[in-house]
N, C-alpha and C positions, 0 to 999 in steps of 0.2 A: 421869153417863153421857152426857148431851147435850154436855157440854164436851169429852169425849174424841172423840166422833164429829166434832165441829166441827174439832178439831185435825187428825184424819186426812184430812178433806176438804181442808183447807187445804194439807196435805202433798202430797196427790195433785195438786192444782191447781198447786202449785209445780213438781212434777216435769214435768207437761205443758208448762208454760211453758218449762222447760229444753229439752225436745225441740223446741219451736217455734223455738228460737234455733239449731238445728243443721240446716244445709242446705248444698247444693253444686250447681254447675252444670257442664256439660261443653261444652267447645269442640272441634269436629272440623275438621281441615284436610287438604287434599290438597296435599302439598308439591311443589315444582317438579320434583323427581326421581321423582315419583309415589309416594313413601312417604306413608303415611297416619298422622296423629297424633290422639290423643285426650288432652285436657288438662282437668284439674279447675281450675275458676275460682270465684272468690268464695265459698270455704268460710266458713261461720259457726259459731261455738262457741268452745270453749276450745283454743287451740293447746298443743301440736303435734297434727297430725292423722295418722291411720293410714288409707292408702287400699288398697282391695282391688278389683281389676278382674276381670271375667269377660267374655270376648269370644268370640262365636261367629259362624260364617258363616251365609248364607242357608239352608244345609242342616242347620243345628243342630250342626255339628261345631266343636270348639274351634279357634280361630285363634291361631297362635303370634304372640308379640309380645315386645318388649323394654321394660323399664320404666326410668325414670331413677332417680337416687339418692334423690331425695325421695319417689318413688312416686306423684307426683301427675300424671305423664304417661307415656303408652305410645306406641310406634311400631310399626306394621305395615309390613313391607317391601314394596316395590312388586310383586314377583312374587307374594306372597300376595294382594295387593289385586286383581291381575289375575285370580286363579283362585278368587274367594270368592263365587261365585254373585250378584254384583251388590250385595251389601249386607253390612253388619256389624251384629249385634245385641250391644249392650254393656250392662253394668251396672257401676256404680261404688258402692261402699259406703264411707262415711266414718265414722270413730270419732274423736271429740275426746278431749281429756285429762280431760274430766269424764264419760267413758263415754257421751256422747250419740251415737247411731248413726243415720244416715240413708242411704238408697240411692236411686239415680236410674237408670232404664233407658230406652233408646231404641234405635231402628233408624237407622242411617246409610245412605241410599241413595246408592251411589257411581256418579255420572255421570262415569266415567273416560274422558277423550277418547282412545280407542284405536282409532279407525276405521282400517281397513287401506285405504290408497289410496296411489297412486304417481305423483301428478301430478309433472311435471318441466318445467324449462326447458331450452332448448338455445342454445348460442352457437357461431357458426362461428369456429374458431381457426386454420384453414388450408385449403389446397385439399382439398375433400372430407373435411374433418376437423371434427368436432363435439364440444364439451364438454357433458356432461349433469349437471344439478344437480337432485336430488329436492327437492320442496316437500312434506315429510311430517312429521307429528308422532308417528310411530310410535317409541316409546321403545326404545332399543337392547337392553334386557334381555329383550325378547320376540321380538327379530329373529333369524332363523336364517340367512338368506342373501338377497341382492339381486342380481338379474341384469339386464343390458340385452341386448336381443336385437333383431335386425332382419335383413332379407334384402336383399342387394346388388342392384344392377340386372342382374346376370347370373344372378339366381336362387339364389345361394349364401346359406344361412343362417348367421348369425353371432351370437355372444354373448360378453359379457365380464362379469366380476363388477364390481358397482358399488363403487368405491373411495372414495366420498365426493364432495363437491361438486367439479365440474370434471373428472370421469371423462371421458377422451377416447376416442372411437371414430372409426374411419375407414370411410367409405362408398366402395364401389367401383361406379361407375356403369357401366351397359352401354354398348356401342357399337353403334348409337347409343342414347342414352337419351331417352325422351319427356318426362321431367319433371326439375326440379331439386330435387325432394323425395323423401323415402322414409319408409316407415312404421317407427317404432321403438317398442318396448314395454319397460316395466320390470316385472319380476316381484319381488314381496315375498312371502317365505315366513316366517311367524311360528309361535310356539309353538301358537297356537290357530286356524291356517288360513293364508290367503294372499290376495293380490289382484293383479290385472293391469290396467295402464293403458297405452293406446297413443295415439300422435299422429303425425301427418305432420309431419316437420320438414325445414327447408331445409338443404342441404349446400354450396351455392355462395352467393357474395355479392359485391355490387358493389365492396367495399373490397378484396377479394382480387384481382380482375381475372382475365384468362386470361393465359397465357404470352405474352410479348412477341412471339414469332414468329407466334403465332396472331392477336394483335391487329393486327399489320401485314398479315396476309393476309386480313383481312376487307375485302371490296370493296363499295363503295356507288356505284351508277351509275344514271342521270346524277345529278350533284350539281354545280351546282344543277339543280333539276327544276321542272316545272310541274304534272304530273299523276301520273306513275308513277316509283317508285323501286324498284330491285332491290338486295337485299342477298345477298351470297354469303359463306359461312364454310367453312373447312376442316373444322369440326365440325358435327354436327347442331344445328339451331336449335330451341330449345323454344318461345320466344315473343318478341314484339317489343313495346316500349312507346315512346311518343312523348310528348315534353314541350315546352312552349314556354319561353322564357327566364326566365319567372316561376315555373317549376316546376310548372305546371299540366298535368295529364295530358290529352292530346288523343284524341279519338275518330277512328278511321280504319278503312278496310278493308284486310285483308291476306290473303294466301294463302300458307302455309308449305308447302314441298315439301322436306323433309329439310334439306339444307344451303343452301337459298336461300329467300328470301321476297320477295313483291312487295307494295309498299304503294301504295294509292291516296290520294294527298294533294291531289287537285284542289280539294277543299272547304275546304282550310286557306287562311288569309290569308298573304300574302307575309311572309317573315322567316326567322329562324334557329330551328331546332328541334333538340333532343337526342333522338337515338334510342338506346334501350337494347336490345342484342341479347344474349339469354340463350342460351347453348349448354351442351352437356354438360360443358364444361370451366370454365365461369364466365360472367361477363358483361362486355361491352365497351360503352362509351359513345362514340358518334360524333355529329358535327354534320352537318345537312343544311340546305340552303338552298332555300326555296320561293320561286320567281320569280313 
């Protein structure tokens, strides 16, 4: 009788040893297109293996998924990931060819980078013409619409759909305008809300210049000068900048009165200076000589 009990104990010990050789791990990955994958790795036991997956969301509801041919990997599409309460609760059970069965369960916290923001860069492409490029990582599958809005210098509200990087908008300045910048906003509407971002952007640039006829009609007198210089323009003057020949910006006093400005240059040393005149139509560079 003792011999039989010994044999049974040995058999039970052998069975437990088989179970100890049956195991599996799971690797989870957020893919570049925001799909989410779960993959069985390092299975131990007697091949082939049979895989059984159970996946729920943070609210306990079943999550749809697709499984590969081998059964050892599943894929949850990006739209499901976006709406799954921030986590996936999964369980994987594996049975090997020797009927060894093992299960592993865990919760995947999904830190999906879906912040809604609409920061953008702007580039001047023509006279009063600006291209807009969004700097956003909002995935297309949750985007409903994107709009660029602004108000012209004459108070007229404008908007155009964002058509991708380099979308061009045209700003209409008032006459006269007091600035060479305007407030532009980008509105993103997504399946789970929206966001707004605004910035003041420039619509004129030194490289564009003003029309030749206006450039010729800008008057600077006296030139050369010792203490005072007066600048007159056919368009309203926004601001004046002064640089020496090394490109260093100089400090000076000035008084702007619509289409004219008076500069006090008596404190400057003798030499040649570059004056930048910003008007509602653009920017002009002229040389002045301090005696």
